[in-house]
N, C-alpha and C positions, 0 to 999 in steps of 0.2 A: 614733569616734576614741578612742584610748587616751590618757588623761591621767596623767602621773606625779604623785607626791605628795611634797612637800618635807618635810624633817624638821620645820620650823616648823608646816606645816599638819597633819602627823601628830600632833604633841604637842598642838596647840591643839584638834584634833578629839577626841582621846582625853580631854582634860580636860573638854570639853563633854559628851561621852557619859557620863563618870563622874559628872557633876553630876546627871544623871537628870531635869532639867527646864530649860526655856528661861528666860533672864533676863527679868525684868519689863520692860515697855516704859518708855522714858525719861520719858514724859508722866505716868506714875503714880508716886506716892511709894512708897518701899520699905516693906514691911510689917514689917520688923525692922531694927534698927540694924546697919550694916555695920561689921565689925571692921577697923580700919586695917591695911594691909599694912606690916609692918615692912621697913626697908631691907634688901635682899638676899634677902628671902623670895620663893620661887617660888610664884606663885599657882596653878600647876598642881597642886601638892601639896595645896592646900586643897580642891580639888574631886575629888580622886582617891578612889575607893572603897577602903576598907581590904580587906585579905585576908579578914578575918572576914566582912565584908559580902558579898563574892563567894562565899565558902564557904556562908554561910547561904542565899543566893539559889539555889544549885545544888540544894538539897534532896536531898542524897545520903545522909544519915544516916551512921553509921559514922565513920571517921577519914579526914582529909585531912592528909597530911604533905608538905611541900615544902621545898626549899632552892635558892637561886640564888647563883651566884658570879660576880663580875666577873673575867674572865680576865686583864685588864690589871693588876689590883692583887692578885688572889687573895683579895679580901675577900668575905665572905658578905654580900650585899645584904639578904637577908631570908630568914627561915625560919619555919615553923609546924609544930609537932610533928615537927621535922626529925630527932630522934633516935629516933622511934618505929619499931620494926621492922614492916615492911609486906610483903605478898606483892608481888613485882615483876612477876609474870606474865612476858610475853615480853620485857620490858625487860632481864631477866637475860641475854638473848642478846647484848646489847651488851657486857656484862662477859665473856661466853664468847668472843666474837670477839676482844676485847683479849687475853685469856689465850692464845688460839691463835696470834694474830699474834706476841705476845711470845715464845712458846715454840717454835713451829714455823717462823715466818717466812712472809712473804707468798707465797713461791714453792714451798712444800711441795706435794707431789703424793702421792696415795694409789694404791698399786699393787694390781692383781689379776693372779694368775698361774695358769697351768696347769703342773703338775709331772708328771714321770714318775719313778716309783721304780725303774724298771729300764730296760734298753736298748731301743732301737727296732729291730725286725727286720722288714724288708719291710713297713713301715707299721704294724706292730702293736707296741704297748708291752708288753714282757715284764715285767709287774709291774702296779702300780696307777697310775691317772691321778688327779690331785688338783686340784680347783678350790680355790684358796687365796685367801681374802679378806685384803686389807690395810687394811680399814676404810673403803673408799671410800663416802661417803654418797650419791654421785650416780650410782652404777652402775645402769644400766638395761638393759632387754632388748636394745637395740641394742649396748650395750657388751659383753654376753656374746656377741652375734652376731659381733662383731669377733674375739673369741678363738676362736670356732669356725672362722672363716675362716682364721685363722693356723694352726690345726691342719691344715686341709685343704691349705693351701699347703705344709706340711711333709710331706705325703703320709701323714698318720696316718689309719688306717681303723678301728682297734679297739684292744682291750686284753685281755690274758690274765687280769688280776687284777680288782680292784674299781675302781669309780668312787667316790672319796672326796671329801667336801666339808668344808672346815675354816674356821671363823671364830674361831679361838683368839687372833687379834690383840687382841681386846677381849672382855670377859666377856659372857656371855649375860644379857639382862634380858628377862623375859617381857612386860612392858609398862612404858612410861615412868612412868605414874602409875596405880597400882591404884585410885585414887578415881574414875577416868573410866569411863563405860559401856563395856562390852566391845567394842561394834561401831564405835567411833569411830576412824577411820583415822589421826588425829593422835597416837594413843598406841599405836604398834606395839611389837613386840619389837625388841631391839637385839642386834647381834653384830658380829664382825669381818668378816662377809660379809653384805651387805645388798643388796637388789634392789628397784628401783622404790619406794624409801622404805619398803620392807617393807609394801606394800599389794597386795592382789589385787583384780582388777576383777570385780565381780558384775553381771551383766546379765540381765534377764528380759523376756519378751514373752508376752502372753496367747495361748494356743493353744486349739484346740477341746476338748482333754481336760485343760486345766490351764494350765501355764506351761512355756515353753522356757527353760531355765536354762543360762547359761555362766559359767564361772570361768576367767579367763585373765590373761595378763601382757602387755598391749598396749604397744607403743612407737610411734614415728613410722613404722616400716616393717614391724614384725613383730607377730604376735598369737598366740603359742603358748598352747595350752590348758593348764590346771593341774589336776592330780588331787589334790594334797596339801591342797587346800581344797575342801570339799564343802558344798553347800547343800541343805537340805530345806525344802519348803513345807508348812506345817501349818495346820490350822484351829484358831485360838484367838483370844481377845480381846486378849491381851497377855502378855508384852511383844512388841514388834515383832521383835527379834532375840534369839537365845540362842547362846551359844558353849560348847563343851566340847572338852577335849583328847582326841582320838581316837587317841593314840599316834603313828601315822605320818601323821595328818591333823589339820587344823583342821576341826572339825565345827560347822557353822552351821545354824540353822533360822530361818525368817522366817514371820511371820503372814500367811496368805493374803490376808486382808482389807486389808492395808497395801500391796499391790503394784499395784492398779489395772490398767491395760492394758499397762503396760510401763515400763521405766526402768533405771537403772544407778546404782551407787555403788562407791566404793573401801572395802574392808574391811581391817582390820589383819591382818598375818601374824604368827603366834606361833611359827612354825618357819622362821626365815629361811634357814638353811643348806639345808634340804630344798627350800624354794621355789626358791632360786637353782640348786640342783643339778638339779632336775626341769626347769626352763626351759632350762638349758644342755644337758641330755641331748637335749631336743627339737630345739634349734638345731643341735647337733652331728649328730644323725641327718639333718637336712635337708641338711647339708653332706657326708654320706656317711661320718660317723664314728659307729660303733656303740658305745654305752656301756651298761653294766648300770645297774640302779636305784641311785641315789645313796645313800651311807651317810655318816652324820656321824661325824667323828673329833674328839676334844677336844684333841689335841696335833698340832702341825704335823709332817707327815711330811717327811723329807729326800728330795730328788730333783733332777733336772735340769729347768730351766725350758724348756718347749716353746713357751709363748705368754705374752705379758705386755702389759697395757695400763695406762696411768696416767690418773688423773683430771686435770681442769684444775687450775690453780694455786689455792692456798688463798684468795688474795685474792678471786678471782671466786666461789669457793664461798661465802665469807662474805657477799659482796654479795647473792647470791641468797637466802642464809639470812635475812638481815636484811630483804630485800624481801618475801619470802613467809612469813617467820616459821616456817620448817620445823623442827619439833621434833627429828626424827631427826638432821638435820644438826648441830644444836647439841649433841646428846648425843654424837655420834660424834667431832666435832672436839674437844670438851671432854675426852673420855676419851683421845683420842689425844695431846693435849697433856700430860695427866697421865702417860701411859705414857712419853713422851719425857722429861718433866721429872724424874720420880721413879724411872723404871726399871720400874715395874709399875703396874697398875690392877686392883683386885680386884672392884669393884662401882661402880655409878653413884653411890651415896651417898659412898663414900670418894673418888671422883674429884672430886665437888663439894666435899668437905672440903678436898682439895688445892688447888682453885681459890680457896676462901675464904682459905686460908693465903697463897697468892700475892698476893691482893688486899690482905691486911693487911701483908705484908712489902714488896711493891713499890709499892703505891699509898697506903699509910697508912690504910686503912679500919679501922674499929673494930667497927661493928655490921653484920656480914654473916654470914649463916647460911643459905646456899643448900643445898638437898638434891638438886638436879639442875642441868643446864646450860641447860635450855630455859625454865625458869620455869613449866612445866606444873603442877607440884605446888603446891597452895595452902599447903603447909607451909613453903615457902621464906620467908625474911625478910631484908630489908635496909632500913636507914634512908635517908631521902631525902638527908640531908646526906652520907652515905657514897657514895651513887650519884652525886651531883653532884661530890663530890671525885674519884671515879674518872674522870668525864668530864674534869675539869680536868687530872688527871695524865696521861691518855693523849693529850690534845689535841696535844702537841708530840712525844710519844714514838712514837706508832703511827699507822698510816694508817686510823684508824677513821672519822673524820668524813666522808670522801668516800664511805663505804659506806652511810651512813645515808640514809633516805628523807626527802623533803620532807614536813613535816607541814602539813596544810591548817588554817590558823587559822580559828576560828569565833567570834572576838570581835566587838566592836561596830563595828570599822572596815571590815570587808569584808562587811557584810550584803548588799550588792548583788552580791557575787560577784567584785568586782575584785581585783587583785593586792594582797595585804596588804603594808604597808611593813616588817613584821618577817619575816625569813626564818628558818624553823626547820628544822633537820635533826636528826632524833631517831628513837628506837626506841619504838614503842608497845607496850603490853601489855594484854591483855584476858583475864580469866577471869569467871566468873559473879560479878557485883557487886564486881569488882576492875578498876581501870583505872590504868595507869601510863604515864608519858611521861618520857623522859630524853634529853638531847642538848645541842644548841647553838642559841642564838638570836642572829642577826646583826641589829643595830639600825641604823636609818637613819643614825646618825652614824658608823657604821663600827666601833663597839665590839661586843664579843662576850661572851655569857653562857654559862656551863655550868649546867645545872639538872636537877632531878629532881622529879616530882610523882607521888605515890602516893595513890590514893583506894581505900578498901575498906570495905564493910559486911560484916565477917567473920561476925558472928552470923547474918545473913540467908543468907550463902553456906553456912555450916555446917549450916543447918536444912534444906537441900534434900535430898530423897530421891534415890537413884540414878536413878530414872526421870525426875526433873525436871531433871537436870543438863545434858541436851543443849540444851534451849530453855526455860529457866525464865521464868515470867511476870514481866514488869517489868524483865528484865535489859537488854533493848535500849534502852528509854527511859532507864534509869539510866546506861548507858554513854554515851549521847548527851549527857546533862547533864554527865557528867564531862569530856567533850571540850570542851564550851563553857567549863567552869570552867578547864580547862588553858589555853585560849586567852586568857581574860580575865586570868588571873594573869600570863601572859607579857606582855600589854599593860601591865599595872601595872608590871612590872619595867622595861619600856622607859622609862617615865617616871622611876622611881626612879633608874635608872642614869644618865639624862641630866640630871636636875635638878641 
């Protein structure tokens, strides 16, 4: 049977848990004099652990900064190192989502088009055919397949000129964060033309004479092979993967001893336009449309639209971005917002600077210095009091809160796994020895808090070698302790706000 918990029971239980020990039995004399309770004093506050005690118990080293604001009054209930600039990790995506909603609107859609630079004569384009990206971060192989079907339905069979691919809607970025190991799929290249989150699927199976290797672009219904990414299996102790720019190809190698009997993983794509072009060429061929090898152009060609598809609405794209913490989506929507807001975007860094300026002008932030839109770079900084202020400001202005995920509280009141009386909707953020949480806490009495908590052992993070950055020793347990601290701080604030 499920039992609810009243506000009174919640606050009483929390005070008892904060005391850390049971009360002495009434038959025994107290071991120390009891301080009289002054009229109007709330006894719950006497037994509540301080923020410093909670931080010390977490054993995180480094810095913990937090700030919490009562949304009804706008008052800061409590802060600790609240003005210290900290890496937000993926908490930055909550600010990016707000920036995109404010600039583009919740119904914005990203287009992808097929253009013809000349007339169509008996099914053949007399000129060039162009695959033109409009920055859609969700474009997948099935989406390109829809465009190929549209060409077939128009009777297109071929082209006299070239097959061009163009991603000039946004600047090319080779990797989101150069500080990440080259083979990690969450730091791919960026462009105005992106496919499958700019990841290629690498699969291997042990064979009698080595390994059978495939590199492809699978989707729910299609699985075209890819030639622009090539994998070589080599005998070596390490590293497991290497990458080199092969001009027309992404050249990968993998250590034979790391493969086992078989497996698969997604690798980042560094040539997104060629990747999308090659996949579309294969899908078009399947539909009876013959195209030459794709060629990248840096400026948008002019032409007649033969096929067009649009992404889903921005609101749903952001919901998935915040749920799955997709870095490419954050960078693309952030740069698109900058392009619409300022008229141009020249680089990821300048776009992040434009978002920082928006946060200062529109939300009143002071200490914000992000270098990207996803929070992947450990060089980004924002103060907890500024992030909490951002949450307060967007609460009534934008549809951000419904997009945030429910945060599983790990405090002292739901140790048995029951429903916690404090409901938290927030964005988490995790890097090596960095953990962040920011969003909204709904208390049992109906009041609501906006908050931000940043934990970071920066010296320990910066001491990691490139080889250690994928799975560093101690990072998992450090992050787990950070999440417990975040929960216990929120429980503390529930008492402070209600007392």
